[in-house]
C-alpha positions in Angstrom: 76.3 16.1 -20.8 76.4 18.7 -18.1 73.8 20.7 -20.0 71.5 17.7 -20.2 71.9 16.9 -16.5 71.2 20.5 -15.6 68.1 20.4 -17.8 66.8 17.3 -16.1 67.6 18.7 -12.7 65.5 21.8 -13.5 62.6 19.6 -14.6 62.5 17.6 -11.4 63.4 20.4 -9.1 60.7 21.2 -6.5 59.9 24.7 -5.4 62.1 25.9 -2.6 64.6 23.7 -1.0 65.5 20.9 -3.5 65.9 18.3 -0.7 62.6 19.1 0.9 60.0 16.4 0.2 56.6 17.8 -0.7 54.0 17.3 2.1 50.8 15.7 0.9 47.9 14.3 3.0 46.5 10.9 2.4 43.5 12.4 0.7 45.7 14.4 -1.6 47.5 11.2 -2.6 44.2 9.5 -3.4 43.1 12.4 -5.5 46.5 12.4 -7.4 46.3 8.7 -7.9 42.7 9.0 -9.3 43.9 11.8 -11.7 46.9 9.7 -12.9 44.7 6.6 -13.5 42.2 8.6 -15.5 44.9 10.2 -17.6 46.6 6.9 -18.1 43.3 5.2 -19.2 42.6 8.1 -21.6 46.1 7.8 -23.1 45.7 4.0 -23.4 42.3 4.4 -25.2 43.8 6.8 -27.7 46.7 4.5 -28.4 44.4 1.4 -28.8 42.2 3.4 -31.2 45.1 4.5 -33.3 46.7 1.0 -33.5 43.4 -0.7 -34.2 42.8 1.8 -37.1 46.3 0.9 -38.5 46.2 -2.8 -37.5 46.8 -3.9 -41.1 50.2 -2.2 -41.1 51.1 -3.8 -37.8 50.1 -7.2 -39.1 52.2 -6.6 -42.2 55.2 -5.8 -40.1 54.9 -8.7 -37.7 53.9 -11.5 -40.2 56.1 -10.5 -43.1 59.3 -12.3 -41.8 57.4 -15.6 -41.4 55.6 -15.4 -44.7 58.9 -14.7 -46.5 60.5 -17.6 -44.8 57.6 -19.8 -45.8 57.9 -18.7 -49.4 61.6 -19.3 -49.4 61.1 -22.8 -48.1 58.3 -23.6 -50.5 55.4 -23.8 -48.0 52.0 -22.2 -48.2 52.1 -18.6 -47.1 49.4 -18.2 -44.5 48.8 -18.7 -40.8 46.0 -20.9 -39.3 43.7 -20.4 -36.3 41.8 -23.1 -34.4 38.9 -21.1 -33.0 35.8 -19.8 -34.8 36.6 -16.2 -34.0 40.4 -16.7 -33.7 41.2 -14.2 -36.5 38.9 -11.5 -35.0 40.2 -12.0 -31.6 43.8 -11.8 -32.9 43.0 -8.6 -34.7 41.5 -6.9 -31.6 44.2 -8.2 -29.3 46.9 -7.0 -31.6 45.3 -3.5 -31.6 45.1 -3.6 -27.8 48.7 -4.8 -27.2 50.1 -2.4 -29.8 48.0 0.4 -28.4 49.3 -0.2 -24.9 52.8 -0.3 -26.2 52.3 2.9 -28.1 50.8 4.7 -25.0 53.3 3.1 -22.5 55.5 6.2 -22.4 52.5 8.3 -21.4 51.4 5.7 -18.9 54.9 5.4 -17.4 55.1 9.2 -17.2 51.8 9.4 -15.3 53.0 6.7 -12.9 56.3 8.5 -12.5 54.5 11.8 -11.6 52.6 10.0 -8.9 55.8 8.3 -7.5 58.0 11.4 -7.8 55.8 13.3 -5.4 57.3 11.2 -2.6 60.9 11.4 -3.7 63.7 13.8 -3.0 65.3 15.8 -5.7 68.5 13.6 -5.7 66.4 10.5 -6.2 64.4 12.0 -9.0 67.6 13.1 -10.8 69.0 9.6 -10.6 66.0 8.2 -12.3 66.0 10.9 -15.0 69.6 10.2 -15.6 69.1 6.5 -16.5 65.6 6.2 -18.0 66.5 7.7 -21.4 69.4 5.4 -22.2 67.5 2.4 -20.8 64.6 3.0 -23.2 67.0 3.5 -26.1 68.8 0.2 -25.4 65.6 -1.7 -25.0 64.2 -0.5 -28.3 67.6 -1.2 -30.0 67.4 -4.8 -28.8 63.8 -5.2 -30.1 64.8 -3.7 -33.5 67.9 -5.9 -33.6 65.8 -9.0 -33.1 63.2 -8.1 -35.8 65.7 -7.0 -38.4 68.4 -9.7 -38.1 67.8 -12.5 -35.6 64.1 -13.3 -36.5 64.7 -13.9 -40.2 67.7 -16.1 -39.5 65.8 -18.2 -37.0 62.8 -18.6 -39.2 65.0 -19.6 -42.2 66.7 -22.2 -40.1 63.6 -23.7 -38.6 62.0 -24.2 -42.0 65.1 -25.3 -43.8 65.7 -28.0 -41.1 62.7 -29.8 -42.6 64.8 -30.4 -45.8 67.5 -32.1 -43.7 65.1 -35.0 -42.8 64.1 -36.6 -46.1 61.0 -38.7 -46.6 61.8 -42.3 -45.8 61.5 -44.9 -48.5 58.3 -46.9 -47.7 59.4 -50.4 -48.5 57.2 -52.9 -46.6 58.8 -55.9 -44.9 57.4 -59.5 -45.6 55.6 -59.4 -42.2 54.0 -56.1 -43.1 53.0 -57.5 -46.5 51.2 -60.3 -44.6 49.5 -57.9 -42.3 48.3 -55.3 -44.9 47.9 -57.7 -47.8 47.6 -56.5 -51.4 46.7 -52.9 -50.4 50.3 -52.4 -49.2 51.9 -53.9 -52.3 49.4 -52.7 -54.8 47.6 -54.8 -57.5 48.5 -52.9 -60.7 51.6 -50.9 -59.7 53.9 -53.1 -61.7 51.9 -52.3 -64.9 52.1 -48.6 -64.5 54.7 -46.5 -66.4 57.5 -44.9 -64.7 57.7 -41.2 -64.2 60.1 -40.6 -67.1 57.9 -42.6 -69.4 54.7 -40.6 -68.7 54.0 -37.2 -70.1 53.4 -34.8 -67.1 50.6 -32.2 -67.2 52.1 -28.8 -68.1 50.6 -25.7 -66.5 51.7 -22.1 -67.1 54.0 -20.3 -64.7 53.2 -16.6 -64.4 54.2 -13.6 -62.4 50.7 -12.3 -61.9 47.3 -13.9 -61.8 45.1 -13.9 -64.9 41.9 -11.8 -64.8 39.8 -13.2 -67.7 38.5 -16.8 -67.6 36.4 -18.7 -70.1 33.0 -19.8 -69.0 32.3 -23.3 -67.9 36.1 -24.0 -67.6 38.6 -24.5 -64.8 41.9 -22.6 -65.0 45.1 -23.8 -63.3 48.3 -21.9 -63.1 51.4 -21.3 -60.9 52.1 -17.8 -59.5 55.9 -17.7 -59.2 55.9 -14.5 -57.3 53.5 -15.8 -54.6 54.8 -19.3 -54.8 51.3 -20.7 -55.1 49.5 -23.2 -57.3 46.1 -21.5 -58.0 42.9 -22.8 -59.6 39.9 -20.7 -60.7 36.5 -22.3 -60.7 32.9 -21.1 -60.2 34.1 -17.4 -60.1 36.5 -18.1 -57.3 40.3 -18.4 -57.2 41.5 -21.0 -54.8 45.0 -21.9 -53.6 46.1 -25.5 -53.8 48.2 -26.4 -50.8 51.7 -27.4 -51.7 54.9 -28.1 -49.9 58.4 -29.7 -50.6 57.8 -33.3 -51.6 61.0 -34.7 -50.2 60.7 -33.5 -46.6 59.3 -35.6 -43.8 58.3 -32.7 -41.6 55.9 -29.9 -42.6 55.0 -26.8 -40.5 51.6 -25.9 -39.3 51.9 -22.2 -38.8 49.5 -21.2 -36.1 48.5 -17.6 -35.5 48.7 -17.5 -31.7 51.9 -19.6 -31.6 53.8 -17.2 -33.8 52.6 -14.1 -32.0 53.6 -15.6 -28.6 57.0 -16.6 -30.0 57.7 -13.2 -31.5 56.5 -11.3 -28.3 58.6 -13.4 -25.9 61.8 -13.3 -28.1 61.5 -9.5 -28.6 61.2 -9.0 -24.9 64.2 -11.3 -24.2 66.4 -9.3 -26.7 65.2 -6.0 -25.4 66.1 -7.0 -21.8 69.5 -8.4 -23.0 70.4 -5.0 -24.4 70.0 -3.5 -21.0 73.3 -5.1 -20.0 75.4 -1.9 -20.2 72.8 0.0 -18.0 72.8 -2.9 -15.4 76.6 -2.8 -15.2 76.6 0.9 -14.8 74.0 0.9 -12.1 75.9 -1.9 -10.2 79.1 0.3 -10.4 77.1 3.3 -9.3 75.8 1.7 -6.1 79.1 0.1 -5.4 78.0 -3.6 -5.8 80.4 -4.3 -8.7 83.2 -1.8 -9.4 84.6 -1.3 -12.9 87.8 -3.2 -12.2 85.8 -6.3 -11.2 84.1 -6.3 -14.7 87.5 -5.9 -16.3 89.0 -8.8 -14.3 86.0 -11.1 -15.0 86.1 -10.5 -18.8 87.1 -14.1 -19.6 84.2 -15.5 -17.6 81.9 -12.9 -19.1 82.9 -13.9 -22.6 82.3 -17.5 -21.8 78.9 -16.8 -20.4 78.0 -14.7 -23.4 79.2 -17.4 -25.8 77.0 -20.0 -24.1 74.0 -17.6 -24.2 74.7 -16.9 -27.9 74.9 -20.6 -28.7 71.6 -21.2 -27.0 69.9 -18.3 -28.8 71.5 -19.0 -32.2 69.3 -21.3 -34.2 72.1 -22.6 -36.4 75.6 -23.9 -35.5 77.4 -22.0 -38.2 79.8 -19.2 -37.4 77.8 -16.5 -39.2 74.6 -17.0 -37.2 76.6 -17.4 -33.9 78.6 -14.2 -34.5 75.5 -12.2 -35.3 74.4 -12.7 -31.7 77.7 -13.1 -29.9 79.5 -10.0 -31.2 76.7 -7.5 -30.3 76.6 -8.9 -26.8 80.4 -8.6 -26.4 80.2 -5.0 -27.7 77.4 -4.3 -25.1 79.6 -5.8 -22.4 82.5 -3.6 -23.5 80.2 -0.6 -23.5 79.1 -1.6 -20.0 82.7 -1.7 -18.8 83.3 1.8 -20.2 80.3 3.2 -18.6 81.1 1.5 -15.3 84.6 2.9 -15.4 83.3 6.4 -16.0 80.8 6.0 -13.1 83.5 4.6 -10.8 85.9 7.5 -11.6 83.1 10.0 -11.0 82.3 8.5 -7.6 86.0 8.6 -6.7 86.2 12.3 -7.7 83.1 13.1 -5.6 84.6 11.3 -2.6 87.8 13.3 -3.0 85.9 16.6 -3.6 82.5 16.8 -1.8 81.5 19.8 -3.9 82.1 18.0 -7.2 78.5 16.9 -7.6 77.2 20.4 -7.1 79.7 21.6 -9.7 78.5 19.0 -12.2 75.0 20.3 -12.3 75.8 24.0 -11.9 74.8 26.5 -14.6 78.5 27.5 -14.8 79.4 24.0 -15.9 76.6 24.0 -18.5 77.8 27.2 -20.0 81.4 25.9 -20.2 80.1 22.6 -21.7 
C-alpha cells in the first residue's frame, strides 16, 4: 500500500514545492479548458464509433436476460416499439450511451487534469487515493445486478402472471338479458367437448425446416426458441402465443426495458459505494468508526428494509441474495473506517507519520 501511495504521489506531484499551487492566468485557464474539451470530445467520438460498430454485441448482452425470462414463462421473445423509427433510434442511442460509458474514464481524466491544476498536492493525493476503489465498487455493483439480481427480478415479474388465473366467464341472468344469445351462444351445447375432439397435431422440432413443398403452408413448433412458426409465400412467420391460463400478459416495450435496466444498474452501482462513503465520513471526522460499530443494529434494520424493497420476491433466497452482500459491504465499510480512524489517531500523535507513510524508505520496506 505504501508503494501505491508513493506512486500516486509522484504522479500528482508538481515541480518544486509540493504545496505550491501552480500560477495560471485566466487566459491560460481558458486555453486549458478548450484543450480538455477538444480531447474529451475526440475520446467520446472514438468510444461512440466503437460501440456503434459492436452494437449487436451490446444488444445481445442487455436483452438476453429479458428474452430468456420470456422464453422461460412461455411468452413471445421480442420487444416492441411504438414509433416508426423506434428501432433505429434505439440502435443509435444505445451506441451513443455505451460509447460515452466506454470513454468516460478518458473524459473524467481530462476533467481531472483541468481541476487538478488548481489544487494542492495534498488534495490531489486524497482524490487519487479513493478514485480507484470507488470505480471498482461501482462496477462491482453493476455486474452484481446484471448477473444475479436482474434475472431473478425478471423471472418473478413474469411468473407473477401465472398466479392470477383467467376468471371463469359465466354470465349472470342480468348479463344474459343485456347481451342476448351472443353471450350464451346458439350452438355451444351441440359442440363436442375437448376430450371428444381430435386435436390438430403439429411436429415439435429443435431446428427450423429448410425445404418446403410448393403451394403448401407448413406449421411447426420450435422447442428451442419456444415459438409456433408458419411458413407461407416464401416467408417464415411466428404465431404469437402465451400461457392460456393467465389473466395478465406482458407487452415488452423497448424503451421501457432500457430505462428500467439503466436506472437499476445505476442504483446498485451507487449502493456498492457504501464502504467508500463510510471511509470518507471517518476520514473527515463526521462519523468515527466506533459510531458505525455502535449503530450496527440500526444499520442492519435499514439494510433489511432496503433489501425487502429491492427484492422482487418475498422468499428467503431472493431476499438473502440482496441483503447479505449489503451487510458484507457494511462490514467492509466498518473495517475501512476503523483503519482510517486509527491512522488519523497515529498522525495526531506523531505529526511526521504522514510524511513517513509516503516516503521512499517506507516503499522499499513495504
